[in-house]
C-alpha positions in Angstrom: 0.0 0.0 0.0 2.8 2.4 0.9 4.2 1.9 -2.5 1.0 3.0 -4.3 1.5 6.7 -4.2 5.2 6.5 -5.1 4.2 4.3 -8.0 1.9 7.0 -9.3 4.6 9.5 -9.0 5.0 13.0 -7.6 1.3 13.8 -8.0 0.5 10.8 -5.8 2.9 12.0 -3.1 1.3 15.5 -3.3 -2.3 14.2 -2.9 -1.4 12.0 0.1 0.5 14.9 1.8 -2.6 17.2 1.4 -4.5 14.6 3.4 -1.9 13.3 5.8 -0.2 16.6 7.0 -3.4 18.4 8.2 -4.8 15.2 9.7 -1.6 14.5 11.7 -1.4 18.2 12.8 -5.0 17.9 14.2 -4.1 14.7 16.1 -0.9 16.2 17.5 -2.7 19.3 18.8 -5.4 17.1 20.2 -2.8 15.0 22.1 -1.0 18.1 23.4 -4.3 19.6 24.6 -5.2 16.4 26.5 -1.7 16.1 28.0 -1.7 19.8 29.1 -5.1 19.3 30.8 -3.9 16.1 32.5 -0.8 17.7 34.0 -2.6 20.8 35.3 -2.0 23.3 32.6 1.2 25.3 31.9 1.9 25.7 35.6 1.8 22.0 36.1 4.0 21.4 33.1 6.7 23.9 34.3 6.6 22.4 37.8 7.8 19.0 36.6 11.4 18.4 37.7 13.5 16.2 35.3 15.1 13.1 36.8 18.1 13.2 34.5 20.5 15.7 33.0 21.6 16.4 29.4 24.9 18.1 28.9 25.3 20.8 26.3 27.5 18.8 23.9 25.1 15.9 23.8 22.2 18.3 23.1 24.1 19.9 20.3 24.9 16.5 18.9 21.3 15.4 19.0 20.1 18.6 17.2 22.9 18.3 14.6 22.2 14.6 14.0 18.5 15.3 13.6 19.0 17.9 10.9 22.1 17.1 8.9 20.9 14.1 7.0 17.5 15.6 6.3 19.0 18.9 5.2 21.3 17.1 2.8 18.5 15.2 1.2 16.0 18.1 1.2 16.6 18.7 -2.5 15.1 15.4 -3.3 11.7 16.9 -2.4 12.2 20.6 -3.3 13.7 20.1 -6.8 10.3 20.6 -8.4 9.7 23.9 -6.7 8.7 26.9 -8.9 11.7 28.9 -7.6 14.7 28.8 -5.3 12.7 30.9 -2.8 9.9 28.4 -2.7 12.4 25.5 -2.2 14.1 27.3 0.7 10.8 28.3 2.3 9.4 24.8 2.0 12.6 23.4 3.6 12.4 25.9 6.5 8.7 25.2 7.2 9.3 21.4 7.1 12.3 21.5 9.4 11.4 24.2 11.9 7.6 23.9 12.0 7.0 20.3 11.0 10.0 18.7 12.7 9.8 21.1 15.6 6.2 20.1 16.3 7.1 16.5 16.3 10.0 17.1 18.7 7.7 19.2 20.9 5.0 16.5 21.1 7.6 13.9 21.9 8.9 16.1 24.8 5.3 16.6 25.9 4.7 12.8 26.0 7.9 12.2 27.8 7.1 14.7 30.5 3.5 13.8 31.1 3.4 10.1 30.2 7.1 9.1 30.3 6.5 8.0 26.7 7.9 10.1 23.7 6.2 8.0 21.0 3.1 10.0 19.9 1.3 6.8 18.9 1.8 5.3 22.3 0.7 8.6 23.9 -2.5 8.6 21.9 -3.2 5.0 23.1 -2.6 6.0 26.7 -5.0 8.9 26.2 -7.7 6.5 25.1 -7.6 7.5 21.4 -7.1 4.1 19.8 -8.5 5.0 16.4 -6.5 8.2 16.3 -3.4 6.3 17.2 -4.0 3.9 14.4 -4.6 6.8 12.0 -1.4 8.6 13.2 0.7 5.4 12.7 -0.7 4.8 9.2 -0.4 8.3 8.0 3.0 8.9 9.5 4.5 5.7 8.0 2.8 6.1 4.7 3.8 9.7 4.1 7.4 8.9 5.0 7.8 5.6 3.2 6.3 6.7 -0.1 8.8 9.5 -0.3 11.6 7.1 0.6 10.5 4.7 -2.1 10.1 7.5 -4.7 13.6 8.8 -3.9 15.0 5.3 -4.3 13.3 5.0 -7.7 14.7 8.4 -8.9 18.2 7.6 -7.6 18.0 4.1 -9.1 16.9 5.4 -12.5 19.8 7.8 -12.5 22.3 5.1 -11.4 21.0 2.5 -14.0 20.5 5.1 -16.7 16.9 4.0 -17.3 13.5 5.7 -17.5 11.6 2.7 -16.1 10.8 4.5 -12.8 7.7 2.4 -12.0 9.7 -0.8 -12.3 12.5 0.5 -10.1 9.8 1.7 -7.6 8.4 -1.8 -7.4 11.9 -3.3 -7.0 12.6 -0.9 -4.2 9.4 -1.8 -2.4 10.2 -5.5 -2.6 13.7 -4.9 -1.3 12.4 -2.8 1.6 9.8 -5.4 2.5 12.3 -8.3 2.4 14.7 -6.3 4.7 11.8 -5.7 7.1 10.9 -9.4 7.2 14.6 -10.3 7.8 14.7 -8.1 10.9 16.1 -4.9 9.6 14.3 -3.1 12.5 16.7 -4.6 15.0 19.6 -2.9 13.2 17.8 0.5 12.9 20.1 2.4 15.3 23.4 1.3 13.7 21.8 2.0 10.3 20.9 5.5 11.3 24.4 6.0 12.7 25.8 4.8 9.3 23.6 7.2 7.4 24.7 10.0 9.7 28.3 9.3 8.5 27.9 8.6 4.8 25.2 11.2 3.9 26.7 14.5 5.2 29.8 14.2 2.8 27.3 14.5 -0.1 26.4 18.0 1.2 30.0 18.9 1.4 30.7 17.9 -2.1 27.6 19.7 -3.4 28.6 22.9 -1.6 32.2 22.8 -2.9 30.9 22.2 -6.4 28.4 25.1 -6.2 30.5 27.7 -4.4 34.0 26.9 -5.6 33.7 25.4 -9.0 30.7 27.3 -10.3 31.1 30.4 -8.1 27.6 30.3 -6.7 25.8 30.1 -10.1 25.0 26.8 -11.8 24.6 27.0 -15.6 21.3 26.1 -17.3 21.0 22.3 -17.9 20.0 23.0 -21.5 23.3 24.7 -22.1 25.5 22.2 -20.3 26.8 18.8 -21.3 27.0 16.7 -18.2 29.6 13.9 -17.8 28.6 10.4 -17.3 30.2 10.4 -13.8 31.6 13.3 -11.8 34.8 11.6 -10.8 36.3 14.5 -8.7 33.0 14.7 -6.8 32.9 10.9 -6.3 36.5 10.8 -5.1 36.0 13.7 -2.8 32.9 12.0 -1.4 34.8 8.7 -0.8 37.7 10.5 0.9 35.3 12.5 3.1 33.4 9.4 4.2 36.6 7.4 4.9 38.0 10.2 7.0 34.7 10.6 8.9 34.9 6.9 9.8 38.6 7.0 10.9 39.4 10.5 12.1 40.9 10.1 15.5 39.8 13.5 16.7 36.1 13.0 16.0 35.2 11.8 19.5 37.0 14.7 21.2 34.8 17.1 19.3 31.7 14.9 19.2 29.5 17.5 20.9 30.3 20.3 18.4 31.0 18.3 15.2 29.2 14.9 15.4 30.4 14.0 12.0 32.9 16.5 10.4 32.5 14.7 7.0 30.9 17.7 5.1 34.0 19.8 5.8 36.4 16.8 5.1 34.6 16.1 1.8 
């Protein structure tokens, strides 16, 4: 089912988003309202004393880790924007409002119910159907974008226009990985992504600001090479250095993965 909108294409993703985003927003605000009432309003919320501490370096690391991969991949979703201004605005809204709201509701649940998972919080609040809807919409609106991006990248890699075939192949691969227990390796996989994705951003920035002086030429007037070997080599070097730099852990709080700079 999650593959259906990705199979249709960008229009399918758009239609689902028009439904899923407002619906999830309503459910999030409903959950926050119930949680605020349960704890005794804003005064009760501020009166809660945390049982643990989080040092500044760890907090910075968490914030950086939350944004770096998503920011690097944002162009996968904004590349069809009408203008650069629209692309930047969409990214800012998604990161600061959308992602910020999800982080806020997670903190709310952790404070009031000791449970940061919004689906679990909705169940604890007695909204079983709302929890099911949130789970379905959240997973669907995330996975169809992931499958679509896999298809676009796969078509580019294989030099083929058979996007729907690649989409189905990606869905099959993802399903098989899930059945084989990929979820148990989720945290190591996310750590891996946090290492190998940021160098892409470093290479793109160097290409844009250094090679093209902040102004890409029109695609219609440019002959692109089959492979950008300098970029690929820079990416490989940045990734290897990110894995093996001995000073990474000393600066872990401020530079969780210095791979963009290294690349």
